[in-house]
N, C-alpha and C positions, 0 to 999 in steps of 0.2 A: 868837517863840513861836507866834503865830497861823499864820504861814506853815508852820511845821513840822507843826503839827496838821493843817492843810489838806492838806499833802503826804502825810501818813500816811493820812488819810481817802481821798484819791484813790488811793493805792497799794493800800489795803485793798479798795476798790471794784473796781479793775482785777484784783486777784488773785482776788476772789470771782467776778467775771464770767468770767474765764478758767477757773476751776475748774468753775463751773456748765456752761460750754460743753463742757469736756472730759468731764465726767460724763454729759452728755446725748447725746453722740455714740453712734450705734448702728452696729452692724456690718451688712454687707450681709445676712447671715443673719437678723438681728433685723428689718431693714426688710422682708425678704421674708416672714417669718412674720407680721408685722403686716398686710401687704398681703393675704396669704392669708386671714386672718381677716376683713378688711374685704370682700374679694371674695366669700367664701362667703355672707355676709349679703346680697349683691346678686345672687346666682344664678350667680356665676362660679366657676370651678375653677382653682386654680393647680396646675400639674403640673411636677415637677422630674425631670430625667433626666440621664444622662451619655451624650453621643453622641461616639463615637470619642475618649474620654478627656477631653472638654470638658463641664463641668457647664453645663446650660442650664435655664431656667425659662420656662414658657408660661402664659398666661391663656387659658382657653377660656370664652367668654361670648357668648351669643346668636348661635351659629353663626359666630363669628369666632375666630381664633387670633392672639394677641399674643405676641411675644417680649419677655421681661422683662429689664431691666437694673437691678440694685440696687446697682451700684458707686458711684454718686454719693450725694448727700444724700437723694435720694428714689428711689422705684421708677419707672423710665420704661418705657413700653410702646410697642412698634412693631407695627402690624398687619401680619401676614405672610400671612394666609390668610383668605378668606371665600368663601361660596358665590357662584356666578355670579348676575348680574342676572336677576330674574324680573319681568315686567310684571304687577303685581297685588300685593295685600297677602298677606304670608306671615308665618308664625310658625315659630320654630325648634322642631322637634319631635324632633330626634335629634342628639346630639353626644357624642362620646367621644374619648378620647386615651389612648394607651399607647405604650410604647417597647420595643424589643428591642435586640439588640446593635448593629444597624446603622442603624435608622430610628426616628424618632418617627412614629406613624401616627395619623391623625385621621379620624373619620367625622362628616360634617355632613349634616343634612337639614332643609330647610325645606318646610313644607306650605302650599299655597295656602289661604287662608281661604275656607271654603265648599266646598272639595273634600275628599274623604276621603283617607285613606291618606297615604303619604309616598313620594316626595318630588318636589316641583316643582323644587327646586334642591338641589345638594349632591353628595355622593359620598364616595369613599374617597381619602385623600391620604396622602403620605409625604414625609419629608425626612431627609437625612443630617445637616444642620446647623441646621435651623430657619429658614433663609432661602430656599433654593431648594426648591420643592415640585413634586411630580409627582402626577398624578391617574390613578386606575385607570380605563382606558378599555377598550372591547371588544377592541382590538388590543394591550392591555398597558399598562404604565405609560408615561405621556407627560408631558413638562414642562408645567407649568401654562399657560405661554404658548400652547402648541399646543392644549390642551384647552379653554381658555376664551377665546374671541375677544374 
């Protein structure tokens, strides 16, 4: 009798734990919405777009761009773009992101502390997929590898 009750208790605990786990699972959209709220409180901006039929999400924070992946248990971010190195202290003074039919476009600008105006580092960038970036240079759009040594 005691063994039967113990087995029923164990079975009940396992069923309750499984049900709690199943109810607590969130969808990628729910994880991304929660991440968007958390990042806005920290000065970041989550931007969602569709590039060539593929939905993508980015985090724009402190003159850096991160590609977001919410397909796992948490939101993972991969840094895909930031301003070039500048010798001296800088502050992010300009950052924006938008998308059109072909590209996601980003403007980044860091100002050297103590210098006026903008920008000691940064520029205009674009990408078709969020991974390979180009920078707007005087001779036109160039791959980031050529634009930033």
